[in-house]
N, C-alpha and C positions, 0 to 999 in steps of 0.2 A: 815457342812463345818467350815473350818479349816482358817480362816486366819495370813499369818505369816507377819511379819517384810517384807518380799521380796514382799510380794503383796502390803504393802502400798508404800513401795520406788519406785516400778515400777508406781502405779498409780499417786503419786506425781513428779517423773521424769516427767512421760510423758505432764501431766499438765504444770508442768512447763516448759519446751521445748516449749511446741504451743502455749503459752499465749504469751513466750519471743520472738519468731519468728513471731506473728502475728502484737505484738508492735514494733518491728525492723521495718516490713515491712508498716506499716503503722505511725507512724511517728518519727521523729529522737530523738535519744537520748539526755538526758538534766543530764546528771552524774547517777548516779545510780538509777535512777528512776523507767525504765524499769525492772532492778532486783527485787525493793522494791513490785512493783505490779505481778509480776511472782510470788514471795515468797509467795506474799499474799495471792494469788487465789489458789497456789497451797495447803497452807496450807489449807483452805477452803476446796477443794475437797477431802481433805486427812482426815478432821475432818467430812466429811460428809461420806465419804465410811468406818470409822471404826464405825460411827453409823449405817450404813444400815448392817456391820456386825455381830452388835449384842454387841459392848463394852465389851469383853470378854478380861482378863485378861491378853494375849498374844498380842491383838490388843493393850489394854493400855498400856505397856508397849513398844512396837514398835511406837503405834503415839507417847510417851512422847518423845522418842527417835529424831523421826524422825525431831519433830519439836522443838528440844533442837540443833542435828545438823545444821538444815534450819538456826534458831536464832545467832547461832556461827557463821555461815560461812557470814551471813549477816554486822553483826557487826565487822567480822574479829578477831576473838578469837579464834581462835584452841587451842586446849589441845592436850596432850597424851593421851593416851587411858584409861590409869587407870584412869587417873582424870574425863572423860566423864563416870565412868562404876558408881565411889563414887557419884557424881552427880545425877545418871539417880535411885540409890539407895537412894537418899536422898529424890528424887520426889518421887518417890513410894512408898517409908514409910510413 
């Protein structure tokens, strides 16, 4: 079974949206706390899914990029596409 980056991103986004929606329905937001909690739970779910997939090389690459994009989005650091590829190459090597 081949797990691609699309599979990881679908699982991550699905978990993020569900957790964020549940948090918004259950309690009032305090700043960015709902985003941080939803992203943290989503990151754990994606890592667990990658573990279930066997951590193949393509899964590791997709996991690193997905966590990198989530982290940069949370810290409001958006970079150009080329610098994201350079950062991925640095982290993977």
